[in-house]
C-alpha positions, -999 to 999 in steps of 0.1 A, spaced: 92 -576 60 66 -603 54 48 -606 21 15 -596 37 30 -564 51 47 -555 18 15 -561 -1 -4 -538 24 22 -511 20 20 -513 -17 -18 -511 -16 -17 -480 6 9 -464 -16 -12 -470 -46 -42 -455 -29 -21 -425 -20 -10 -420 -55 -46 -422 -68 -58 -398 -41 -35 -370 -53 -51 -364 -87 -85 -368 -71 -77 -342 -46 -63 -319 -73 -94 -323 -94 -116 -316 -63 -96 -285 -56 -99 -273 -92 -137 -279 -92 -141 -262 -58 -119 -231 -65 -118 -232 -103 -127 -195 -109 -102 -182 -84 -74 -205 -98 -82 -192 -133 -79 -156 -121 -47 -165 -102 -32 -181 -133 -41 -150 -153 -24 -128 -127 7 -150 -129 8 -147 -166 7 -109 -164 35 -108 -139 55 -132 -162 50 -107 -190 63 -79 -168 94 -99 -159 100 -107 -196 91 -73 -210 109 -50 -186 142 -63 -175 152 -64 -147 127 -39 -132 114 -3 -133 129 25 -115 115 54 -94 132 85 -79 129 70 -44 148 39 -54 182 54 -51 176 64 -15 166 29 -5 196 14 -22 221 38 -6 207 28 28 214 -8 21 251 0 20 251 28 46 226 17 72 212 48 88 177 62 91 166 85 62 150 118 70 122 113 45 115 76 43 119 49 70 143 21 63 120 -9 62 121 -13 24 159 -9 25 160 -38 49 139 -58 25 165 -50 -3 193 -59 21 178 -94 26 178 -99 -11 212 -84 -17 230 -117 -19 212 -124 -51 226 -92 -67 196 -88 -89 170 -61 -91 151 -87 -112 149 -109 -81 135 -80 -61 108 -75 -87 101 -112 -88 96 -113 -50 74 -82 -52 52 -100 -78 50 -130 -56 38 -107 -28 11 -94 -51 -1 -129 -59 1 -138 -22 -21 -107 -14 -47 -119 -38 -46 -154 -22 -50 -138 13 -81 -118 2 -97 -149 -13 -89 -170 18 -102 -143 42 -134 -139 21 -143 -176 25 -175 -166 44 -189 -152 12 -198 -174 -19 -167 -184 -37 -175 -163 -68 -178 -133 -45 -144 -141 -30 -129 -145 -64 -143 -110 -74 -127 -96 -43 -93 -110 -52 -95 -101 -89 -84 -64 -87 -51 -70 -69 -44 -99 -92 -55 -84 -126 -52 -46 -124 -25 -36 -148 -14 -7 -126 -10 -31 -97 13 -53 -118 33 -22 -128 36 -10 -92 50 -44 -82 76 -41 -109 87 -7 -96 115 -6 -71 94 11 -44 80 2 -10 43 1 -18 40 -36 -26 58 -47 5 37 -23 26 4 -36 10 13 -72 17 22 -65 54 -10 -45 60 -33 -70 43 -17 -99 62 -22 -80 95 -58 -73 87 -66 -108 76 -51 -122 108 -72 -97 128 -104 -110 112 -98 -145 127 -113 -155 160 -79 -163 175 -64 -138 200 -31 -156 198 -23 -137 166 -21 -103 182 17 -104 186 21 -113 149 -4 -85 140 15 -60 161 49 -69 145 34 -68 110 20 -33 117 54 -22 130 71 -36 99 45 -17 78 50 15 97 88 12 92 81 7 55 57 36 50 48 60 78 11 59 68 11 26 87 12 44 121 -25 51 124 -32 15 116 -18 4 149 -46 24 166 -72 10 141 -65 -26 147 -59 -22 185 -93 -5 187 -108 -34 167 -98 -58 195 -107 -35 223 -142 -28 210 -149 -65 210 -140 -66 247 -105 -80 241 -86 -54 261 -56 -75 269 -50 -86 233 -53 -50 222 -27 -40 247 -4 -68 236 -9 -57 200 1 -21 208 32 -33 228 43 -56 200 39 -28 174 56 -1 195 87 -19 206 102 -21 171 90 14 163 104 29 194 137 10 188 139 25 154 130 59 168 159 55 193 182 48 163 168 79 145 174 100 176 210 87 180 216 97 144 200 131 142 192 141 178 155 144 167 124 127 180 104 105 155 111 79 128 114 105 100 122 142 99 99 154 72 64 155 87 64 193 90 77 197 54 50 175 39 22 190 59 34 225 49 34 215 12 -1 201 17 -14 234 31 0 254 3 -30 245 -18 -51 269 3 -29 288 28 -35 326 26 -11 346 45 -34 376 46 -58 354 66 -32 336 87 -12 367 95 20 347 103 49 362 123 80 373 103 99 340 106 70 321 90 61 348 64 91 337 44 72 305 35 42 324 20 33 322 -17 19 354 -30 1 337 -58 -36 329 -55 -42 292 -45 -58 284 -79 -25 295 -97 -2 274 -75 16 242 -85 9 208 -70 19 203 -33 51 183 -42 66 213 -59 69 231 -25 93 203 -14 113 195 -45 113 226 -68 145 246 -66 125 279 -64 102 268 -36 102 291 -5 112 263 18 140 250 -5 155 285 -7 161 286 30 196 279 44 205 243 50 189 212 37 151 211 31 146 185 59 168 200 85 153 202 120 150 240 118 133 239 84 110 210 93 99 228 126 94 261 107 73 243 80 53 224 106 44 256 125 34 273 93 12 243 84 -5 242 118 -12 280 117 -27 276 83 -50 247 94 -61 265 126 -67 298 108 -85 282 78 -100 249 90 -128 249 65 -104 256 36 -82 227 49 -112 203 51 -123 213 16 -87 208 3 -85 173 18 -119 164 3 -108 177 -31 -76 157 -29 -94 126 -17 -120 131 -45 -92 124 -71 -93 88 -59 -128 82 -72 -129 97 -106 -137 74 -135 -107 84 -157 -71 87 -149 -61 123 -154 -24 133 -153 -15 142 -117 5 155 -99 25 161 -131 35 143 -163 68 131 -148 54 112 -119 24 100 -139 47 84 -164 64 63 -138 31 44 -134 29 35 -171 46 6 -188 70 26 -211 74 21 -248 111 28 -247 138 23 -221 134 51 -195 162 73 -185 176 77 -150 148 84 -125 143 116 -108 144 153 -116 180 155 -104 195 121 -110 217 111 -81 252 99 -92 260 84 -58 227 65 -58 234 52 -93 268 39 -82 254 21 -52 227 6 -75 254 -7 -98 271 -22 -67 239 -39 -57 234 -53 -92 271 -60 -97 267 -46 -132 250 -20 -153 216 -7 -142 186 5 -162 156 -11 -179 156 -30 -211 123 -31 -230 117 -64 -247 90 -69 -273 65 -84 -278 60 -89 -241 62 -52 -232 37 -44 -260 12 -69 -247 14 -53 -213 10 -18 -226 -21 -28 -246 -35 -45 -215 -28 -15 -193 -49 6 -217 -80 -13 -208 -75 -33 -176 -77 -11 -145 -101 -5 -116 -117 29 -121 -119 51 -91 -157 53 -93 -158 15 -91 -136 16 -60 -161 41 -45 -189 17 -52 -170 -11 -36 -164 10 -5 -202 17 -3 -211 -19 -3 -204 -27 34 -224 2 49 -252 -4 25 -253 -41 33 -251 -34 70 -281 -10 67 -301 -37 48 -292 -63 74 -303 -40 102 -335 -33 85 -342 -70 79 -327 -81 112 -307 -107 93 -288 -136 108 -253 -135 121 -236 -151 92 -204 -132 82 -197 -122 118 -170 -132 142 -174 -142 178 -204 -127 196 -220 -118 163 -196 -89 156 -193 -82 119 -157 -85 107 -159 -62 76 -153 -30 95 -116 -38 101 -105 -40 64 -130 -12 56 -117 13 81 -81 4 72 -88 11 36 -104 44 44 -75 54 66 -50 45 38 -69 67 14 -75 97 37 -41 100 54 -20 109 22 -47 134 12 -46 150 46 -9 150 53 8 150 19 -11 148 -14 -29 124 -36 -8 99 -56 -21 70 -77 3 46 -61 -11 54 -27 -45 41 -37 -35 6 -47 -27 -8 -12 -63 2 -1 -79 -17 -30 -76 -53 -17 -88 -42 17 -119 -24 3 -127 -55 -18 -123 -78 12 -146 -56 33 -172 -57 5 -170 -95 3 -173 -100 40 -203 -77 43 -226 -97 19 -245 -129 27 -258 -156 3 -294 -148 13 -289 -112 5 -275 -122 -29 -305 -145 -35 -329 -117 -26 -311 -93 -49 -313 -118 -77 -351 -119 -73 -355 -82 -77 
């Protein structure tokens, strides 16, 4: 190599080394607020890893772990999360599972910020803040449950759908299939996102999305049918809908036939327990029937009872759904559905006992096999205490979430009135906020309509609601608001 060439290479190398810190400084200046929020979220998750080792347990956890070692569809929960655990099994560490879930939480915040780039950066930062900083979100990520994985899959699918590229539809469909096979509430989202493409005149991409989503779901359904000789991906829809209707079902109004009357509860609705008790309590009418609760016969019986209750008392059902949905938007955080479930969403002061009302010995044995050692949670101070103190003050109140959900329709009404520009829209001037907004609404309504309200069901909808709000505002609207 000649001296001239060597000198040129050294000069270029020197310029490259100098460019790196300049680029980093530019990145920090441009995205400083978001990077600060992201760093704070990372610290919170580090505290969770240090304070609660290796992770926090939930009654559903055992079912997922058993499926890792005995692959078969579960009657109550699809096996997507079990596959996630299987992929991480070589690490033999529930701490590693919790770490990956925390990384998914951080990635979700990054996705929201990136997708909200049409808005001012401080607005995009605010949109990402709840999923990054909410203490209950951090706690949910530390629980060995499917919700964090489900949230990430759905948010990624929605973010891809807000782009102008139709080439993403296969990926969107596969993500929705994965979400559906992680939590069944993902099923209606296939319709939502396919409709989003179709309403913009993209019929072929919509069809491709549906096909990409349905192929894995149908394949899983075939596996389920081969195992149980039943149609579907779970065998509990009738049972959960029955439990939902027991908040209002009046057999004197329904006049059910004798085979359904065994499921009646003679107590007035206001004296009945939460819906979940009609599934898990030993003295529940359905549980007292012969066979397992989720047998085909019992699920069919429960489903027929539920549909009869809904058709006989449609207004009562609607009122019940609205009441359950309304729990999402209260300012406080009252205990619901009971103290046991509520406690699973709090960072505990002392090491919690085995999860579940009736701890499963078989599940515990398989969990020990997964970990290759003892299982449980060790509470380590002062890290755990710092998180508990933070959880007392740092959460997104339901009333604030309601306000966030109202931002997009209000902003749209203002734009319509002022005939604003097309900023914040996709191709052909179509606004992009409806897709995360409708997805968030569906995620909130579906559990209230088909099962019951649960605080952990709310959290996956939060980043979508925040993204919709960020996408619906424009800088000129913010300037106008600031002059008021």
